[in-house]
C-alpha positions as CSV (number, residue, x, y, z in Angstrom):
1,X,66.1,209.0,9.2
2,X,67.5,210.4,5.8
3,X,65.2,212.1,3.6
4,X,64.2,210.3,0.3
5,X,62.0,210.7,-2.8
6,X,58.3,210.5,-1.3
7,X,57.4,208.0,-3.7
8,X,59.4,205.6,-1.2
9,X,59.3,204.7,2.2
10,X,62.3,203.5,4.2
11,X,62.1,200.4,5.9
12,X,64.9,199.3,8.5
13,X,65.3,195.6,9.1
14,X,62.0,194.3,7.4
15,X,61.0,190.7,8.4
16,X,63.9,188.3,7.8
17,X,61.8,185.9,5.8
18,X,60.3,188.8,3.5
19,X,63.7,190.2,3.1
20,X,65.1,187.0,2.0
21,X,62.0,186.4,-0.5
22,X,62.7,189.9,-2.0
23,X,66.6,189.1,-2.3
24,X,66.0,185.9,-3.9
25,X,63.1,187.4,-6.3
26,X,65.7,190.0,-7.3
27,X,68.4,187.7,-8.2
28,X,70.3,188.9,-4.9
29,X,73.4,187.2,-3.6
30,X,73.8,185.0,-0.2
31,X,75.7,187.6,1.2
32,X,72.7,189.8,1.0
33,X,70.5,187.4,2.9
34,X,69.4,188.1,6.6
35,X,71.2,185.1,7.8
36,X,74.5,186.2,6.5
37,X,73.9,189.4,8.3
38,X,73.0,187.7,11.6
39,X,76.3,185.7,11.1
40,X,78.4,188.5,11.0
41,X,76.5,190.4,13.7
42,X,77.6,187.5,16.0
43,X,81.1,188.0,15.2
44,X,82.5,191.5,15.2
45,X,80.0,193.6,12.9
46,X,76.5,195.0,13.4
47,X,74.0,194.4,10.5
48,X,71.2,196.5,8.9
49,X,68.6,195.4,6.5
50,X,67.9,198.7,4.5
51,X,64.9,198.5,2.1
52,X,62.7,201.0,0.1
53,X,59.1,200.2,0.2
54,X,56.8,201.4,-2.8
55,X,53.0,201.1,-2.2
56,X,53.5,198.0,0.2
57,X,56.2,196.4,-1.7
58,X,59.9,196.1,-1.2
59,X,61.5,197.4,-4.3
60,X,65.1,197.9,-3.5
61,X,67.6,197.5,-0.6
62,X,70.9,196.4,0.9
63,X,72.3,194.4,3.6
64,X,75.0,197.0,5.4
65,X,77.6,195.8,7.8
66,X,79.3,198.2,10.2
67,X,82.7,197.4,11.7
68,X,84.3,199.4,14.4
69,X,88.0,199.4,13.9
70,X,91.1,200.8,15.6
71,X,91.9,204.3,16.1
72,X,88.0,205.1,16.5
73,X,87.2,204.4,12.9
74,X,84.0,202.9,11.7
75,X,83.5,201.2,8.2
76,X,80.3,200.5,6.5
77,X,80.6,197.7,4.1
78,X,77.8,196.4,1.6
79,X,78.8,192.8,0.5
80,X,77.7,191.6,-3.1
81,X,74.9,194.3,-3.2
82,X,72.8,196.3,-3.4
83,X,69.7,194.5,-4.5
84,X,67.9,196.8,-7.0
85,X,67.1,197.1,-10.8
86,X,69.8,199.4,-12.0
87,X,67.8,200.2,-15.0
88,X,65.1,201.8,-12.8
89,X,67.1,205.0,-12.4
90,X,64.7,206.8,-9.8
91,X,64.7,203.8,-7.6
92,X,68.4,203.4,-7.9
93,X,69.1,207.0,-7.1
94,X,66.8,207.1,-4.0
95,X,68.7,203.9,-2.8
96,X,72.1,205.3,-3.3
97,X,70.9,208.4,-1.5
98,X,69.6,206.4,1.6
99,X,72.7,204.3,1.8
100,X,75.1,207.1,1.9
101,X,72.9,209.3,4.4
102,X,72.4,206.3,6.7
103,X,76.1,205.2,6.6
104,X,77.1,208.7,7.4
105,X,74.5,209.2,10.2
106,X,75.5,206.1,11.8
107,X,79.4,207.3,12.1
108,X,81.1,205.7,9.0
109,X,84.1,207.3,7.5
110,X,83.2,205.6,4.3
111,X,80.8,203.1,2.9
112,X,82.6,200.2,0.9
113,X,80.3,198.5,-1.8
114,X,81.4,195.4,-3.4
115,X,78.6,194.5,-6.1
116,X,77.7,191.3,-7.5
117,X,78.6,192.6,-10.9
118,X,81.2,190.8,-13.3
119,X,83.6,192.6,-15.4
120,X,83.4,194.4,-17.8
121,X,80.2,195.7,-16.6
122,X,80.8,199.2,-14.8
123,X,79.6,199.8,-11.3
124,X,76.4,201.3,-12.2
125,X,75.7,202.8,-8.8
126,X,79.0,204.8,-9.0
127,X,77.5,207.9,-10.8
128,X,74.8,208.2,-8.3
129,X,77.0,207.7,-5.2
130,X,79.4,210.3,-6.2
131,X,76.6,212.7,-5.6
132,X,76.7,211.8,-1.8
133,X,80.6,211.4,-1.2
134,X,84.0,211.1,-2.7
135,X,84.3,208.1,-4.8
136,X,87.5,205.9,-4.6
137,X,88.5,202.4,-6.0
138,X,88.1,200.4,-2.9
139,X,89.7,197.3,-1.1
140,X,87.5,194.3,-1.7
141,X,86.9,191.3,0.9
142,X,85.2,188.7,-1.4
143,X,86.9,186.8,-4.4
144,X,87.8,189.0,-7.3
145,X,87.9,186.0,-9.7
146,X,86.0,182.8,-9.7
147,X,84.5,180.0,-11.7
148,X,80.7,179.5,-12.5
149,X,79.7,176.1,-13.6
150,X,76.3,175.8,-15.5
151,X,73.9,173.6,-13.9
152,X,71.0,174.0,-16.2
153,X,72.3,171.3,-18.6
154,X,71.9,167.6,-17.9
155,X,74.3,165.7,-15.5
156,X,76.0,163.9,-18.4
157,X,76.9,167.3,-20.1
158,X,78.0,168.8,-16.8
159,X,80.5,165.9,-16.5
160,X,81.4,166.2,-20.1
161,X,82.6,169.9,-19.4
162,X,85.1,168.8,-16.9
163,X,88.7,167.7,-17.6
164,X,88.7,163.8,-18.4
165,X,90.9,163.3,-15.1
166,X,88.1,164.9,-13.0
167,X,85.6,162.5,-14.4
168,X,87.9,159.6,-14.0
169,X,88.5,160.8,-10.4
170,X,84.8,161.0,-9.5
171,X,84.0,157.5,-10.6
172,X,87.7,156.2,-8.8
173,X,86.4,157.6,-5.6
174,X,83.2,155.5,-5.9
175,X,85.2,152.4,-6.8
176,X,87.6,152.8,-3.9
177,X,84.8,152.8,-1.4
178,X,84.4,156.7,-0.7
179,X,80.9,157.6,0.4
180,X,79.3,160.9,0.7
181,X,76.7,161.9,3.2
182,X,74.9,165.1,4.4
183,X,76.1,166.2,7.8
184,X,74.1,167.5,10.6
185,X,75.1,170.3,13.4
186,X,76.8,167.5,15.4
187,X,79.1,167.0,12.5
188,X,80.6,170.5,12.6
189,X,83.4,169.9,15.1
190,X,84.4,166.9,12.5
191,X,84.5,169.6,9.7
192,X,86.3,171.8,12.0
193,X,89.1,169.2,12.9
194,X,89.4,168.7,9.2
195,X,89.6,172.5,8.6
196,X,92.4,172.9,11.1
197,X,94.5,170.3,9.1
198,X,93.8,171.9,6.0
199,X,94.8,175.4,7.4
200,X,98.0,174.2,8.6
201,X,98.9,172.4,5.3
202,X,97.9,175.2,2.8
203,X,98.6,178.1,5.4
204,X,95.6,180.0,5.7
205,X,93.7,181.5,8.6
206,X,90.4,179.7,9.6
207,X,87.4,181.2,11.6
208,X,86.5,179.6,15.2
209,X,84.5,176.6,15.8
210,X,81.7,178.8,17.0
211,X,81.6,180.7,13.8
212,X,81.1,177.5,11.9
213,X,78.6,176.1,14.1
214,X,76.4,179.6,13.8
215,X,77.1,179.3,10.0
216,X,75.4,175.9,9.8
217,X,72.7,177.0,12.5
218,X,71.8,180.3,10.8
219,X,72.1,179.3,7.1
220,X,70.8,175.9,7.6
221,X,67.6,176.5,5.1
222,X,70.2,177.3,2.5
223,X,73.2,175.2,3.2
224,X,74.5,171.7,3.5
225,X,77.6,170.2,4.8
226,X,78.9,167.3,2.6
227,X,81.0,164.7,4.2
228,X,83.3,162.3,2.4
229,X,84.2,159.1,4.2
230,X,85.9,155.7,3.7
231,X,85.1,152.9,6.1
232,X,83.5,155.6,8.3
233,X,86.5,157.7,8.5
234,X,85.9,161.3,7.7
235,X,88.3,162.3,4.8
236,X,86.9,165.6,3.5
237,X,84.1,168.0,3.9
238,X,82.6,170.9,2.0
239,X,80.1,173.6,3.2
240,X,77.9,174.5,0.4
241,X,75.0,176.9,0.1
242,X,72.0,177.3,-2.3
243,X,70.4,180.6,-2.2
244,X,67.9,181.4,-5.2
245,X,69.5,180.3,-8.5
246,X,73.1,180.2,-7.1
247,X,74.8,177.5,-5.3
248,X,78.1,178.5,-3.6
249,X,81.0,176.4,-2.2
250,X,81.9,178.5,0.8
251,X,84.4,176.2,2.8
252,X,86.4,173.2,2.2
253,X,88.4,170.9,4.3
254,X,90.3,167.6,3.9
255,X,92.7,165.3,6.0
256,X,96.1,164.1,4.9
257,X,94.7,160.4,4.8
258,X,93.7,158.5,2.0
259,X,94.1,161.4,-0.7
260,X,94.6,158.9,-3.5
261,X,90.8,158.1,-3.1
262,X,89.9,161.5,-4.3
263,X,87.1,162.4,-2.0
264,X,87.2,166.1,-2.9
265,X,86.1,165.1,-6.3
266,X,83.1,163.0,-5.0
267,X,82.2,165.7,-2.6
268,X,81.7,168.3,-5.4
269,X,79.9,166.1,-7.5
270,X,77.6,165.2,-4.8
271,X,77.0,169.1,-4.1
272,X,76.4,170.0,-7.8
273,X,73.6,167.2,-8.1
274,X,72.0,168.6,-4.5
275,X,72.3,172.1,-6.2
276,X,70.8,171.2,-9.3
277,X,67.9,169.4,-7.7
278,X,67.4,172.5,-5.5
279,X,66.9,174.4,-8.8
280,X,70.0,176.3,-8.9
281,X,71.3,177.5,-12.2
282,X,74.9,177.8,-11.7
283,X,77.7,176.4,-9.0
284,X,80.1,179.1,-7.9
285,X,83.4,177.7,-7.0
286,X,84.0,180.8,-4.8
287,X,87.5,182.1,-5.8
288,X,90.5,180.9,-7.8
289,X,92.8,183.6,-6.6
290,X,94.6,186.1,-8.6
291,X,98.0,185.5,-10.0
292,X,98.4,188.8,-12.0
293,X,100.8,191.5,-10.9
294,X,99.4,193.4,-7.8
295,X,97.8,196.6,-8.9
296,X,97.6,199.6,-6.8
297,X,93.8,199.9,-6.9
298,X,93.5,196.5,-5.5
299,X,95.8,196.3,-2.5
300,X,94.0,193.1,-1.3
301,X,95.1,190.3,-3.8
302,X,93.8,186.8,-3.3
303,X,96.4,184.2,-3.6
304,X,95.4,180.5,-3.9
305,X,97.9,177.6,-3.9
306,X,98.4,176.4,-7.4
307,X,97.0,173.0,-6.7
308,X,93.6,174.4,-5.1
309,X,93.4,176.7,-8.1
310,X,94.1,173.9,-10.5
311,X,91.7,171.6,-8.7
312,X,88.9,174.0,-9.2
313,X,89.7,174.6,-12.9
314,X,89.4,171.0,-13.5
315,X,85.6,171.0,-13.0
316,X,85.2,173.1,-16.2
317,X,83.1,176.2,-16.2
318,X,83.4,179.9,-17.1
319,X,86.1,182.1,-15.2
320,X,84.2,185.4,-14.0
321,X,86.0,188.3,-12.8
322,X,84.0,191.0,-10.5
323,X,84.3,194.7,-11.1
324,X,85.8,194.9,-7.6
325,X,84.9,197.3,-4.8
326,X,83.9,201.3,-4.7
327,X,84.3,203.2,-1.6
328,X,82.1,206.4,-0.8
329,X,84.4,208.6,1.2
330,X,82.7,210.8,3.9
331,X,85.9,211.7,5.9
332,X,88.7,212.1,3.8
333,X,91.4,212.1,6.6
334,X,89.8,209.1,8.4
335,X,89.8,207.4,5.1
336,X,93.4,207.8,4.3
337,X,94.2,206.7,8.2
338,X,92.4,203.6,7.3
339,X,94.2,202.8,3.9
340,X,97.5,203.5,5.8
341,X,96.5,201.1,8.5
342,X,95.8,198.5,5.9
343,X,99.1,199.0,4.2
344,X,100.8,198.5,7.7
345,X,99.0,195.3,8.3
346,X,100.0,193.9,4.7
347,X,103.7,194.9,5.3
348,X,103.6,193.2,9.0
349,X,102.2,189.9,7.8
350,X,104.4,189.4,5.0
351,X,106.8,186.2,5.2
């Protein structure tokens, strides 16, 4: 156990319910939730909820994921975190020291941190982390650019911010007999079949059926599966979460049938209304890709099909760009080996 300011007590894996309450109360992201950690732990990662306690209360923390890679490498990864008040410098310094020391002690060659911080805000943790390891601009795993829709306004105003064609299509779906219902666990295979069609059509990889079953099961208190149907035929489905003040459109799928009935427009409108009723302040469309030239410090670029990017942009909202990832390096030669492995993988998967 790393040493830390005696004002704090380090707590590993606090109660999942208490952890989620803490993350929500501090405006933390779904990817810092206990359920997300359990999901990733079932599919190749190990998860650690690491918290600082002061006077019996959790005041800072992070969900850290560990992954064993080829060539004996082990990476520590902190998705959309940490959860801490960055203006509380003493707590932030203690958390930074604890995170680095724990990652190093568990055999990680580096700790990749991808904060929930929009640009141009700097990664405020960087100065503290530089004291515990060599800092590098990192390779991110999450969408670098997305769209946030404001759900605090009334429904008519939310509709008004959309492009006219999108408002028309929402009404068109209803006129053409499209209905939207909330799915259950037994509907996940239907969602997966639609996802297989979508992946083949739009040329992207998908997880296994077991992954989506687990996601629905573990996140069920925060998630809904919405299914659009015409005459009981499933046309499209989306998997949406509501955690704290933020709803996220995580996964979407559609068939090739009856696309003229605009089922995807109906789905998102239903999801937005559900999220607003849950008290969410915004709806994250979870990535619009990046069509800018590749920059050396961002070797993983998200490329979204033009049609899907335009579809998301049609709902209006604000484009948000995140600060990206930051790597705290504990072993320089292992880190360079890791970067070369990533470069080789990118070259080998190019069309």
